[in-house]
ChimeraX commands (.cxc) that place a marker at each C-alpha (Angstrom):
marker #1 position -6.35,-22.77,4.47 radius 0.5
marker #1 position -7.40,-21.60,1.02 radius 0.5
marker #1 position -5.65,-22.76,-2.11 radius 0.5
marker #1 position -4.54,-20.51,-4.92 radius 0.5
marker #1 position -6.09,-20.95,-8.40 radius 0.5
marker #1 position -2.95,-22.67,-9.72 radius 0.5
marker #1 position -3.11,-25.21,-6.89 radius 0.5
marker #1 position -6.76,-25.99,-7.73 radius 0.5
marker #1 position -5.84,-26.37,-11.40 radius 0.5
marker #1 position -3.04,-28.79,-10.49 radius 0.5
marker #1 position -5.36,-30.85,-8.31 radius 0.5
marker #1 position -7.94,-30.97,-11.10 radius 0.5
marker #1 position -5.39,-32.10,-13.70 radius 0.5
marker #1 position -3.99,-34.75,-11.35 radius 0.5
marker #1 position -7.49,-36.06,-10.64 radius 0.5
marker #1 position -8.31,-36.21,-14.35 radius 0.5
marker #1 position -5.05,-38.10,-14.96 radius 0.5
marker #1 position -5.86,-40.70,-12.31 radius 0.5
marker #1 position -9.34,-41.25,-13.72 radius 0.5
marker #1 position -7.95,-41.58,-17.27 radius 0.5
marker #1 position -5.25,-44.06,-16.24 radius 0.5
marker #1 position -7.76,-46.12,-14.25 radius 0.5
marker #1 position -10.00,-46.27,-17.35 radius 0.5
marker #1 position -7.15,-47.39,-19.59 radius 0.5
marker #1 position -6.09,-50.03,-17.05 radius 0.5
marker #1 position -9.44,-51.78,-17.42 radius 0.5
marker #1 position -9.37,-51.59,-21.24 radius 0.5
marker #1 position -5.73,-52.21,-22.13 radius 0.5
marker #1 position -3.05,-52.61,-19.45 radius 0.5
marker #1 position -0.15,-52.21,-21.92 radius 0.5
marker #1 position -1.43,-48.85,-23.18 radius 0.5
marker #1 position -2.04,-47.67,-19.61 radius 0.5
marker #1 position 1.58,-48.49,-18.74 radius 0.5
marker #1 position 2.92,-46.51,-21.71 radius 0.5
marker #1 position 0.63,-43.53,-21.02 radius 0.5
marker #1 position 1.61,-43.53,-17.34 radius 0.5
marker #1 position 5.31,-43.51,-18.26 radius 0.5
marker #1 position 4.93,-40.56,-20.63 radius 0.5
marker #1 position 2.67,-38.67,-18.21 radius 0.5
marker #1 position 5.06,-39.26,-15.29 radius 0.5
marker #1 position 8.06,-38.03,-17.27 radius 0.5
marker #1 position 6.16,-34.97,-18.45 radius 0.5
marker #1 position 4.99,-34.19,-14.91 radius 0.5
marker #1 position 8.59,-34.47,-13.67 radius 0.5
marker #1 position 9.87,-32.00,-16.28 radius 0.5
marker #1 position 7.03,-29.55,-15.57 radius 0.5
marker #1 position 7.72,-29.87,-11.82 radius 0.5
marker #1 position 11.41,-29.18,-12.35 radius 0.5
marker #1 position 10.66,-26.06,-14.41 radius 0.5
marker #1 position 8.15,-24.77,-11.84 radius 0.5
marker #1 position 10.62,-25.42,-8.98 radius 0.5
marker #1 position 13.33,-23.47,-10.83 radius 0.5
marker #1 position 10.94,-20.57,-11.44 radius 0.5
marker #1 position 9.92,-20.54,-7.77 radius 0.5
marker #1 position 13.54,-20.66,-6.60 radius 0.5
marker #1 position 15.24,-18.20,-8.94 radius 0.5
marker #1 position 12.59,-15.85,-10.27 radius 0.5
marker #1 position 8.97,-15.01,-10.54 radius 0.5
marker #1 position 8.79,-12.87,-7.41 radius 0.5
marker #1 position 9.62,-9.25,-6.84 radius 0.5
marker #1 position 10.02,-7.10,-3.78 radius 0.5
marker #1 position 6.94,-5.16,-2.72 radius 0.5
marker #1 position 6.88,-1.52,-3.81 radius 0.5
marker #1 position 8.39,0.89,-1.28 radius 0.5
marker #1 position 5.99,2.63,1.05 radius 0.5
marker #1 position 5.31,6.28,0.26 radius 0.5
marker #1 position 7.35,8.70,2.39 radius 0.5
marker #1 position 5.66,9.95,5.51 radius 0.5
marker #1 position 4.93,13.67,5.50 radius 0.5
marker #1 position 6.98,15.82,7.84 radius 0.5
marker #1 position 5.11,16.92,10.96 radius 0.5
marker #1 position 3.96,20.52,10.94 radius 0.5
marker #1 position 6.45,22.92,12.49 radius 0.5
marker #1 position 5.78,23.67,16.14 radius 0.5
marker #1 position 6.04,27.00,17.84 radius 0.5
marker #1 position 8.68,27.40,20.58 radius 0.5
marker #1 position 8.46,30.74,22.35 radius 0.5
marker #1 position 9.89,32.20,25.58 radius 0.5
marker #1 position 8.71,35.60,26.80 radius 0.5
marker #1 position 9.42,37.31,30.07 radius 0.5
marker #1 position 12.53,38.01,32.08 radius 0.5
marker #1 position 14.64,34.85,32.43 radius 0.5
marker #1 position 12.11,32.61,30.64 radius 0.5
marker #1 position 13.42,29.40,29.06 radius 0.5
marker #1 position 11.61,27.36,26.38 radius 0.5
marker #1 position 12.99,24.35,24.50 radius 0.5
marker #1 position 11.39,22.25,21.77 radius 0.5
marker #1 position 13.06,19.10,23.11 radius 0.5
marker #1 position 14.34,17.96,26.51 radius 0.5
marker #1 position 16.30,20.09,28.96 radius 0.5
marker #1 position 18.98,18.44,31.09 radius 0.5
marker #1 position 19.40,21.31,33.56 radius 0.5
marker #1 position 17.85,24.82,33.59 radius 0.5
marker #1 position 18.09,27.78,35.94 radius 0.5
marker #1 position 16.30,31.10,35.66 radius 0.5
marker #1 position 17.40,32.61,39.01 radius 0.5
marker #1 position 21.02,33.31,38.11 radius 0.5
marker #1 position 22.40,30.29,39.97 radius 0.5
marker #1 position 22.84,26.75,38.80 radius 0.5
marker #1 position 20.22,24.33,40.13 radius 0.5
marker #1 position 21.37,22.05,42.95 radius 0.5
marker #1 position 21.86,18.51,41.80 radius 0.5
marker #1 position 20.44,15.80,44.06 radius 0.5
marker #1 position 22.92,13.23,45.42 radius 0.5
marker #1 position 22.11,10.53,42.83 radius 0.5
marker #1 position 22.55,11.73,39.27 radius 0.5
marker #1 position 19.20,12.44,37.57 radius 0.5
marker #1 position 18.08,10.13,34.81 radius 0.5
marker #1 position 18.82,11.43,31.31 radius 0.5
marker #1 position 15.89,12.73,29.27 radius 0.5
marker #1 position 13.98,9.86,27.70 radius 0.5
marker #1 position 12.14,11.21,24.71 radius 0.5
marker #1 position 13.39,14.74,24.16 radius 0.5
marker #1 position 10.77,15.67,21.58 radius 0.5
marker #1 position 7.06,16.37,21.91 radius 0.5
marker #1 position 4.37,14.93,19.69 radius 0.5
marker #1 position 3.76,16.50,16.28 radius 0.5
marker #1 position 2.20,19.94,16.36 radius 0.5
marker #1 position 2.75,20.47,20.10 radius 0.5
marker #1 position 3.66,24.11,20.81 radius 0.5
marker #1 position 6.02,24.99,23.66 radius 0.5
marker #1 position 5.57,28.36,25.33 radius 0.5
marker #1 position 7.17,29.77,28.47 radius 0.5
marker #1 position 5.80,33.17,29.47 radius 0.5
marker #1 position 6.34,35.18,32.58 radius 0.5
marker #1 position 9.29,35.93,34.82 radius 0.5
marker #1 position 11.55,32.90,35.37 radius 0.5
marker #1 position 9.26,30.40,33.62 radius 0.5
marker #1 position 10.62,27.16,32.16 radius 0.5
marker #1 position 8.93,25.03,29.50 radius 0.5
marker #1 position 10.17,22.06,27.50 radius 0.5
marker #1 position 8.70,19.90,24.76 radius 0.5
marker #1 position 10.48,16.89,26.27 radius 0.5
marker #1 position 11.79,15.92,29.69 radius 0.5
marker #1 position 13.41,18.28,32.19 radius 0.5
marker #1 position 16.18,16.69,34.27 radius 0.5
marker #1 position 16.63,19.50,36.81 radius 0.5
marker #1 position 15.21,23.02,36.97 radius 0.5
marker #1 position 15.54,26.00,39.32 radius 0.5
marker #1 position 13.56,29.22,39.09 radius 0.5
marker #1 position 15.57,31.01,41.79 radius 0.5
marker #1 position 14.18,32.75,44.82 radius 0.5
marker link #1:1,2 radius 0.2
marker link #1:2,3 radius 0.2
marker link #1:3,4 radius 0.2
marker link #1:4,5 radius 0.2
marker link #1:5,6 radius 0.2
marker link #1:6,7 radius 0.2
marker link #1:7,8 radius 0.2
marker link #1:8,9 radius 0.2
marker link #1:9,10 radius 0.2
marker link #1:10,11 radius 0.2
marker link #1:11,12 radius 0.2
marker link #1:12,13 radius 0.2
marker link #1:13,14 radius 0.2
marker link #1:14,15 radius 0.2
marker link #1:15,16 radius 0.2
marker link #1:16,17 radius 0.2
marker link #1:17,18 radius 0.2
marker link #1:18,19 radius 0.2
marker link #1:19,20 radius 0.2
marker link #1:20,21 radius 0.2
marker link #1:21,22 radius 0.2
marker link #1:22,23 radius 0.2
marker link #1:23,24 radius 0.2
marker link #1:24,25 radius 0.2
marker link #1:25,26 radius 0.2
marker link #1:26,27 radius 0.2
marker link #1:27,28 radius 0.2
marker link #1:28,29 radius 0.2
marker link #1:29,30 radius 0.2
marker link #1:30,31 radius 0.2
marker link #1:31,32 radius 0.2
marker link #1:32,33 radius 0.2
marker link #1:33,34 radius 0.2
marker link #1:34,35 radius 0.2
marker link #1:35,36 radius 0.2
marker link #1:36,37 radius 0.2
marker link #1:37,38 radius 0.2
marker link #1:38,39 radius 0.2
marker link #1:39,40 radius 0.2
marker link #1:40,41 radius 0.2
marker link #1:41,42 radius 0.2
marker link #1:42,43 radius 0.2
marker link #1:43,44 radius 0.2
marker link #1:44,45 radius 0.2
marker link #1:45,46 radius 0.2
marker link #1:46,47 radius 0.2
marker link #1:47,48 radius 0.2
marker link #1:48,49 radius 0.2
marker link #1:49,50 radius 0.2
marker link #1:50,51 radius 0.2
marker link #1:51,52 radius 0.2
marker link #1:52,53 radius 0.2
marker link #1:53,54 radius 0.2
marker link #1:54,55 radius 0.2
marker link #1:55,56 radius 0.2
marker link #1:56,57 radius 0.2
marker link #1:57,58 radius 0.2
marker link #1:58,59 radius 0.2
marker link #1:59,60 radius 0.2
marker link #1:60,61 radius 0.2
marker link #1:61,62 radius 0.2
marker link #1:62,63 radius 0.2
marker link #1:63,64 radius 0.2
marker link #1:64,65 radius 0.2
marker link #1:65,66 radius 0.2
marker link #1:66,67 radius 0.2
marker link #1:67,68 radius 0.2
marker link #1:68,69 radius 0.2
marker link #1:69,70 radius 0.2
marker link #1:70,71 radius 0.2
marker link #1:71,72 radius 0.2
marker link #1:72,73 radius 0.2
marker link #1:73,74 radius 0.2
marker link #1:74,75 radius 0.2
marker link #1:75,76 radius 0.2
marker link #1:76,77 radius 0.2
marker link #1:77,78 radius 0.2
marker link #1:78,79 radius 0.2
marker link #1:79,80 radius 0.2
marker link #1:80,81 radius 0.2
marker link #1:81,82 radius 0.2
marker link #1:82,83 radius 0.2
marker link #1:83,84 radius 0.2
marker link #1:84,85 radius 0.2
marker link #1:85,86 radius 0.2
marker link #1:86,87 radius 0.2
marker link #1:87,88 radius 0.2
marker link #1:88,89 radius 0.2
marker link #1:89,90 radius 0.2
marker link #1:90,91 radius 0.2
marker link #1:91,92 radius 0.2
marker link #1:92,93 radius 0.2
marker link #1:93,94 radius 0.2
marker link #1:94,95 radius 0.2
marker link #1:95,96 radius 0.2
marker link #1:96,97 radius 0.2
marker link #1:97,98 radius 0.2
marker link #1:98,99 radius 0.2
marker link #1:99,100 radius 0.2
marker link #1:100,101 radius 0.2
marker link #1:101,102 radius 0.2
marker link #1:102,103 radius 0.2
marker link #1:103,104 radius 0.2
marker link #1:104,105 radius 0.2
marker link #1:105,106 radius 0.2
marker link #1:106,107 radius 0.2
marker link #1:107,108 radius 0.2
marker link #1:108,109 radius 0.2
marker link #1:109,110 radius 0.2
marker link #1:110,111 radius 0.2
marker link #1:111,112 radius 0.2
marker link #1:112,113 radius 0.2
marker link #1:113,114 radius 0.2
marker link #1:114,115 radius 0.2
marker link #1:115,116 radius 0.2
marker link #1:116,117 radius 0.2
marker link #1:117,118 radius 0.2
marker link #1:118,119 radius 0.2
marker link #1:119,120 radius 0.2
marker link #1:120,121 radius 0.2
marker link #1:121,122 radius 0.2
marker link #1:122,123 radius 0.2
marker link #1:123,124 radius 0.2
marker link #1:124,125 radius 0.2
marker link #1:125,126 radius 0.2
marker link #1:126,127 radius 0.2
marker link #1:127,128 radius 0.2
marker link #1:128,129 radius 0.2
marker link #1:129,130 radius 0.2
marker link #1:130,131 radius 0.2
marker link #1:131,132 radius 0.2
marker link #1:132,133 radius 0.2
marker link #1:133,134 radius 0.2
marker link #1:134,135 radius 0.2
marker link #1:135,136 radius 0.2
marker link #1:136,137 radius 0.2
marker link #1:137,138 radius 0.2
marker link #1:138,139 radius 0.2
marker link #1:139,140 radius 0.2
marker link #1:140,141 radius 0.2
marker link #1:141,142 radius 0.2
view
Protein backbone atom coordinates (compact mmCIF):
# COMPACT_ATOMS: atom_id res chain seq x y z
CA UNK A 1 0.00 0.00 0.00
CA UNK A 2 1.43 3.38 -0.95
CA UNK A 3 0.72 6.50 1.04
CA UNK A 4 -0.28 9.82 -0.45
CA UNK A 5 2.02 12.84 0.01
CA UNK A 6 -0.26 14.34 2.67
CA UNK A 7 -0.09 11.12 4.69
CA UNK A 8 3.74 11.18 4.55
CA UNK A 9 3.73 14.82 5.63
CA UNK A 10 1.46 13.97 8.58
CA UNK A 11 3.70 11.10 9.63
CA UNK A 12 6.77 13.35 9.41
CA UNK A 13 5.17 16.09 11.51
CA UNK A 14 3.99 13.57 14.12
CA UNK A 15 7.48 12.06 14.32
CA UNK A 16 9.06 15.48 14.73
CA UNK A 17 6.56 16.29 17.50
CA UNK A 18 7.40 13.11 19.40
CA UNK A 19 11.13 13.79 19.17
CA UNK A 20 10.64 17.41 20.32
CA UNK A 21 8.47 16.42 23.29
CA UNK A 22 10.92 13.70 24.31
CA UNK A 23 13.73 16.29 24.24
CA UNK A 24 11.77 18.75 26.38
CA UNK A 25 10.87 15.98 28.85
CA UNK A 26 14.55 15.46 29.66
CA UNK A 27 15.24 19.21 29.99
CA UNK A 28 12.12 20.58 31.69
CA UNK A 29 9.13 18.37 32.46
CA UNK A 30 6.80 21.32 33.18
CA UNK A 31 7.46 22.93 29.79
CA UNK A 32 7.01 19.57 28.04
CA UNK A 33 3.60 19.20 29.69
CA UNK A 34 2.47 22.66 28.56
CA UNK A 35 3.77 22.15 25.00
CA UNK A 36 2.07 18.75 24.79
CA UNK A 37 -1.24 20.27 25.90
CA UNK A 38 -1.11 23.03 23.29
CA UNK A 39 0.08 20.64 20.55
CA UNK A 40 -2.66 18.11 21.40
CA UNK A 41 -5.39 20.76 21.30
CA UNK A 42 -4.08 22.13 18.01
CA UNK A 43 -3.90 18.65 16.49
CA UNK A 44 -7.51 18.01 17.58
CA UNK A 45 -8.77 21.19 15.91
CA UNK A 46 -6.82 20.46 12.71
CA UNK A 47 -8.18 16.89 12.71
CA UNK A 48 -11.74 18.15 13.13
CA UNK A 49 -11.35 20.58 10.22
CA UNK A 50 -9.82 17.90 7.97
CA UNK A 51 -12.60 15.43 8.89
CA UNK A 52 -15.25 18.03 8.01
CA UNK A 53 -13.57 18.74 4.67
CA UNK A 54 -13.37 15.02 3.89
CA UNK A 55 -17.02 14.48 4.84
CA UNK A 56 -18.74 17.48 3.26
CA UNK A 57 -16.51 18.74 0.47
CA UNK A 58 -13.23 18.53 -1.28
CA UNK A 59 -14.23 15.86 -3.77
CA UNK A 60 -16.02 16.10 -7.07
CA UNK A 61 -17.56 13.59 -9.42
CA UNK A 62 -15.34 12.39 -12.24
CA UNK A 63 -15.93 14.09 -15.58
CA UNK A 64 -18.47 12.33 -17.80
CA UNK A 65 -17.12 9.98 -20.41
CA UNK A 66 -17.19 11.28 -23.98
CA UNK A 67 -20.15 10.01 -26.00
CA UNK A 68 -19.50 6.92 -28.06
CA UNK A 69 -19.72 7.48 -31.80
CA UNK A 70 -22.67 5.94 -33.60
CA UNK A 71 -21.82 2.80 -35.56
CA UNK A 72 -21.60 3.27 -39.30
CA UNK A 73 -24.87 2.63 -41.12
CA UNK A 74 -25.17 -0.89 -42.48
CA UNK A 75 -26.59 -1.89 -45.81
CA UNK A 76 -29.77 -4.03 -45.82
CA UNK A 77 -30.74 -5.18 -49.31
CA UNK A 78 -33.12 -7.81 -50.72
CA UNK A 79 -33.08 -8.57 -54.44
CA UNK A 80 -34.86 -11.31 -56.31
CA UNK A 81 -38.40 -12.61 -56.39
CA UNK A 82 -39.70 -13.16 -52.85
CA UNK A 83 -36.39 -12.26 -51.17
CA UNK A 84 -36.52 -11.08 -47.54
CA UNK A 85 -33.75 -9.16 -45.74
CA UNK A 86 -33.94 -7.65 -42.26
CA UNK A 87 -31.33 -5.65 -40.33
CA UNK A 88 -32.44 -7.24 -37.05
CA UNK A 89 -34.09 -10.52 -36.06
CA UNK A 90 -36.98 -12.17 -37.87
CA UNK A 91 -39.56 -14.08 -35.84
CA UNK A 92 -41.17 -15.89 -38.79
CA UNK A 93 -40.56 -15.55 -42.56
CA UNK A 94 -42.00 -17.25 -45.62
CA UNK A 95 -41.06 -16.69 -49.24
CA UNK A 96 -43.16 -19.47 -50.81
CA UNK A 97 -46.57 -17.86 -50.38
CA UNK A 98 -47.54 -19.97 -47.37
CA UNK A 99 -46.85 -19.40 -43.72
CA UNK A 100 -44.07 -21.57 -42.29
CA UNK A 101 -45.20 -24.51 -40.17
CA UNK A 102 -44.56 -23.96 -36.51
CA UNK A 103 -43.04 -26.87 -34.61
CA UNK A 104 -45.05 -28.23 -31.66
CA UNK A 105 -43.09 -26.35 -28.97
CA UNK A 106 -43.04 -22.61 -29.54
CA UNK A 107 -39.68 -21.41 -30.90
CA UNK A 108 -37.48 -19.33 -28.65
CA UNK A 109 -37.76 -15.58 -29.23
CA UNK A 110 -34.87 -13.87 -31.01
CA UNK A 111 -32.04 -13.19 -28.58
CA UNK A 112 -29.99 -10.36 -29.99
CA UNK A 113 -31.92 -8.98 -32.94
CA UNK A 114 -29.12 -6.76 -34.20
CA UNK A 115 -25.84 -7.58 -35.92
CA UNK A 116 -22.48 -6.14 -35.00
CA UNK A 117 -21.56 -2.65 -36.22
CA UNK A 118 -20.93 -2.38 -39.93
CA UNK A 119 -22.37 -5.82 -40.78
CA UNK A 120 -24.26 -5.69 -44.08
CA UNK A 121 -27.31 -7.90 -44.65
CA UNK A 122 -28.05 -8.98 -48.20
CA UNK A 123 -30.56 -11.50 -49.52
CA UNK A 124 -30.30 -12.09 -53.27
CA UNK A 125 -31.96 -14.65 -55.44
CA UNK A 126 -35.40 -16.19 -55.65
CA UNK A 127 -36.93 -16.88 -52.21
CA UNK A 128 -33.78 -16.02 -50.23
CA UNK A 129 -33.98 -14.96 -46.57
CA UNK A 130 -31.31 -13.05 -44.65
CA UNK A 131 -31.34 -11.44 -41.22
CA UNK A 132 -28.85 -9.43 -39.22
CA UNK A 133 -30.12 -11.13 -36.05
CA UNK A 134 -31.85 -14.40 -35.22
CA UNK A 135 -34.48 -16.12 -37.35
CA UNK A 136 -37.16 -17.95 -35.35
CA UNK A 137 -38.80 -19.83 -38.24
CA UNK A 138 -38.34 -19.60 -42.00
CA UNK A 139 -39.87 -21.27 -45.06
CA UNK A 140 -38.72 -20.81 -48.64
CA UNK A 141 -41.63 -22.76 -50.14
CA UNK A 142 -41.37 -25.63 -52.58
